N, C-alpha and C positions, 0 to 999 in steps of 0.2 A: 458467157454462153447461156442460155436458159435451160437449155435441156441438154444432158451428156450422152451422147448415142450410146457409149459403153457402159450407161449405168445398169442396164439389165443383162449384160454379157454374164453367162453361166448360172445368173440365179434361177431357183425352183419354184415353179411356178404352176399350181392347180388354178384351172379354170373349169367349174361346173358349167352345164348347160352350153359346151363349145362345140357342140355337133353341128349348130346351125346360126344364123342373125348374129348379133352383136357379140356374142360368145364365141363364135369362130371366127369373127374379124380381129378379135383382140388376142385371140391364142395366135392368129398368123403375125401378127403385127410383133407378139413377144418373141415369137420363134425369128422374125427377120432383125430383131435387136440382139440376137445371141442367147435366149432363154433358154432353158430345158422345161418342155411344157405337156402336161398332162391334159389332153383334149378328153371331155367327159360328154356322155351323150346316153340317150335310153332308146327312144323310136326312130331317131333321125339317124342311124349310123351305118348304114348300108352301104356307102358310096363314100364315105367321110375320109378313106385314106388315098383315094383319087382325087377328091377334090383339095385335100391337104397338099400333094405334089404337085396339082394344076398351077398353085399360087406360090409355093416357095420349094427350093432347092434344100431347106435346112431339113437334117434329120434327129434333131433332137427333142424328138416328143413320143410321147406313148398316146395310145388310145384304148380307154378304159369305160367299158358299159357298168351304168348301175341304176337300177330304178330305184328314186328316192321316195316313192311313194310306200316302199317297202323299207323300214330305218333300219332293220339288220343289214340290207344292203350298203347305206352310208357308212358303217363302220369298216366294212372290208373294203369298200371303195378308197378310204383315206389310207387304211393298212397297206393297199396296194399301191396305193399313189405315191405315199412316203417312201416304201421300198424301193420303187421304181427310181425315183428322184434322188434317194438316199440324203433323205432331208427337205425341208421347205421352207422359203423365203416369202413367198406370196400367195394367200389365196383369195380366189375370186370368186365370190358366191353369186352364180349367175344364173343358175337353174331354174326352172319357171315349168308351168305348169298351163295347160288351154283350158280356158273356161268354157264347157259347153252353152250352147244357144240355148237350149231348154234343161232347166232338172225339175226332174216331177219327184213324186213321193217315192217312187220307185230306187231312185239312183240318187237320192238327197244326203244321205247318211254318207254313203260311197264318196261323193262329189267332196264333201266337207273333209272328211277323213284324208281323203289323198292330198287335199288342197293344202290343209295344215301340214302334214308330213311332209311337203315339198317345200313350200314357203315358209314355215317356220321351225318346224321342228328338226328337218334336216340340216336346216342352215345352222341351228345353235349346236347341233351335234359335230357339224364339220368345223365350226369355231373351236369348239372343246377339243376335239382331236388335234387342231392345227396349231393351239396356241403355245403348247412346249416349244415346239419346233421354230414357231414366228417367235419368240422371245427370245431363243438361243441365237436367231438371225440379225447380224447388224443391222440389215436394211427390211428387217420381218413387216410385212402389212398384211391387213384383212378388207377387202374391198367388197361390200354387199352392194349388189345392184336388184331394184326393183323394178315395176313397170308401172303404168299408168293405172292398172287395175287395181292397183293401191288406193288409189284416190276416189275410190267410190264405185268401182261398176257393181252391178247388180243384176247377177244372172236372173233369167226368167223361169 
């Protein structure tokens, strides 16, 4: 067998940026495989509970909102997530940030601060806080997901 369908049973998984898109779909798949999942988002959270219930009957999940442009929220998010899960086996860093179509002198510094906070500083902080738990886990893993924006997107 190439893939053991029970491999993720009862695993404790945090998926950042899982209120929409690939993060949401990944979280749903892990739920279906029997994992305990933390859904995370910031701006796309309004109907997440309904969207989850439309896709699965599994209930081993929590939904936590945190704005990763504010690094103080990253630490609080991890603390609450690990408490909810009672540990951690897998961290999937998927949170991203939308790039504005235009960047002016008025929002240039704010844009770069937010971008670095979400795409770099938050990722590093999440990993640092997850590492002690991941190292204790027999199947601990950290997965970092990036986008094609990292290949050279140039805001105008």
